[in-house]
Structures are given as structure tokens and as C-alpha cells.
C-alpha positions as CSV (number, residue, x, y, z in Angstrom):
1,M,231.4,80.1,222.2
2,I,231.5,80.3,218.6
3,K,235.2,78.9,218.5
4,K,233.9,76.0,220.8
5,I,231.2,75.2,218.2
6,C,233.8,75.2,215.5
7,E,236.2,73.0,217.5
8,Y,233.2,70.7,218.1
9,T,232.0,70.3,214.4
10,E,235.5,70.4,212.8
11,P,236.2,66.8,213.2
12,A,233.0,65.8,211.6
13,V,233.4,68.2,208.9
14,S,236.7,66.7,208.1
15,Y,235.6,63.5,208.2
16,I,232.6,63.9,205.9
17,L,234.7,65.8,203.4
18,S,237.4,63.1,203.3
19,I,235.1,60.3,202.6
20,K,235.4,58.8,199.0
21,D,232.1,58.6,196.8
22,E,231.8,54.8,197.8
23,G,231.5,55.8,201.4
24,I,229.4,58.8,201.3
25,K,226.9,56.7,199.3
26,N,225.5,55.4,202.7
27,L,226.9,57.7,205.1
28,E,224.4,58.7,208.1
29,A,224.7,61.3,210.8
30,E,224.8,58.5,213.4
31,E,228.1,57.2,211.7
32,V,229.8,60.5,211.7
33,A,228.9,60.9,215.3
34,A,230.3,57.7,216.4
35,V,233.5,58.2,214.4
36,V,234.2,61.6,215.8
37,N,233.2,60.4,219.2
38,K,230.6,62.9,219.8
39,N,226.9,62.7,221.0
40,L,224.7,63.0,217.9
41,F,222.3,65.6,219.5
42,F,224.9,68.0,220.6
43,L,226.7,67.4,217.2
44,N,223.8,68.1,215.3
45,L,222.8,71.3,217.4
46,A,226.5,72.5,216.8
47,F,226.1,72.0,213.2
48,L,222.8,73.9,213.0
49,L,224.5,76.8,214.9
50,E,227.7,76.8,212.8
51,H,226.4,75.8,209.4
52,K,222.9,76.7,209.5
53,R,221.9,73.0,208.6
54,S,221.8,69.6,210.1
55,I,224.5,67.0,209.7
56,K,222.1,65.2,207.2
57,K,221.7,68.2,205.3
58,F,225.3,68.9,205.2
59,I,225.9,65.4,204.1
60,L,223.3,66.1,201.3
61,R,225.0,69.3,200.2
62,E,228.2,67.5,200.0
63,K,226.7,64.8,197.7
64,L,225.4,67.4,195.7
65,S,228.6,69.3,195.4
66,R,230.2,66.2,194.1
67,A,227.5,65.5,191.9
68,Y,228.0,69.1,190.2
69,F,231.7,68.4,189.9
70,A,231.0,65.1,188.4
71,L,228.8,66.6,185.7
72,E,231.5,69.4,185.0
73,E,234.3,67.0,184.9
74,E,233.2,63.5,183.5
75,Q,232.2,63.5,179.9
76,D,229.6,60.9,179.6
77,I,228.3,60.3,183.0
78,S,224.5,59.5,183.1
79,I,222.2,60.9,185.8
80,L,221.3,57.4,186.9
81,E,224.9,56.4,187.4
82,L,225.4,59.5,189.2
83,S,222.3,59.1,191.4
84,E,223.3,55.6,192.3
85,R,227.0,56.5,192.9
86,L,226.1,59.1,195.5
87,G,223.5,57.0,197.1
88,F,220.2,58.6,196.2
89,N,217.0,56.7,196.2
90,G,216.4,56.9,192.6
91,V,216.9,59.5,189.7
92,W,213.8,61.4,190.7
93,E,215.1,62.2,194.3
94,F,218.6,63.0,192.9
95,E,216.9,65.3,190.3
96,H,214.7,66.8,192.9
97,E,217.6,67.6,195.3
98,F,219.9,68.8,192.5
99,N,217.2,71.1,191.2
100,K,216.6,72.4,194.8
101,Y,220.0,73.6,195.4
102,F,221.1,74.5,191.9
103,C,217.9,75.8,190.5
104,V,218.3,73.7,187.3
105,A,217.7,70.0,186.7
106,P,220.9,67.9,186.1
107,G,219.7,66.8,182.6
108,R,219.2,70.5,181.7
109,Y,222.6,71.5,183.2
110,L,224.3,69.0,181.2
111,E,222.3,70.5,178.1
112,I,223.5,74.0,178.9
113,K,227.1,72.8,179.5
114,K,227.1,70.9,176.2
115,G,225.5,74.1,174.4
116,K,222.8,71.7,173.0
117,K,219.9,74.3,173.6
118,D,219.6,77.9,173.1
119,L,219.5,80.0,176.2
120,N,217.0,82.8,175.3
121,T,215.7,83.4,178.6
122,A,217.6,84.0,182.0
123,D,215.4,81.6,183.9
124,Q,216.8,78.7,182.1
125,E,220.3,79.2,183.3
126,P,221.5,77.6,186.5
127,N,221.7,80.0,189.5
128,K,225.3,81.1,189.3
129,S,225.4,82.3,192.9
130,V,224.3,78.9,194.2
131,I,226.9,77.3,191.9
132,K,229.7,79.7,193.3
133,L,229.1,78.3,197.0
134,F,230.0,74.9,195.7
135,R,233.1,76.0,194.0
136,N,234.6,77.6,197.1
């Protein structure tokens, strides 16, 4: 049964991961289901069983993963530019979701990365176990 679930979700996962930033900006679960020719209800159920999250949350996780890598790799990217590029409904939503997944605000992450702030307390550092999930 698990093999069948993986076979059911694999085309959708491949499609989501293959989309460039411009395309993921407005990507919806309905589009994914239509492209891979699957019933949205059953595809979402399969995602919940295999990935422990809905298609919508899977897409959000992919956007946040891309945001993390953009912050890592691009030197002078602004939080506003990144939130617009990935299709968030504003900086507040982007910061909220990023903070929820990585346990650090994107602006604070940039400060840590650039070494601008002294890190005296452990709670100021990003949750490295969460970040490792996105690197794999």
C-alpha cells in the first residue's frame, strides 16, 4: 500500500520540485492535481499519508526551502523582494511562515549569517535541526 501511495504522489512531487520560482509563486494544489491528472481529494490524502502534510503545506515548505537557499546564496536580496518572488501575500506572511519553519525570522537569520549581531544566547540561533531538513 505504501508503494502505491508513493507512486501516486511521485509525479506531483516531481512537478512541484521542477517548477522555477516564477511558477511556484502562484502554484495551487488544484494545478498540481490537474497537471499530474489525479483527483485532488485523493492526491491530497496520499500526501497526508506519505508526507504528513497536505499539498498546500508541501508547496509552502518548498517555497520556504527556496527562501532559505536564496538567503544563503544571494548577497543583497531583500526580504520584500524574496517574499514577492515566492508569492507570499506580503512581508509579514513571509516572515511569519519562515519563523514558524526555521525558528528564526529571515531578517535575524541574515544578521546571524553576516555576523552583525553577537550571539550570546542559544535561543537566538536558528534551529539547526530544522535547517538540516531543508538541506537534504
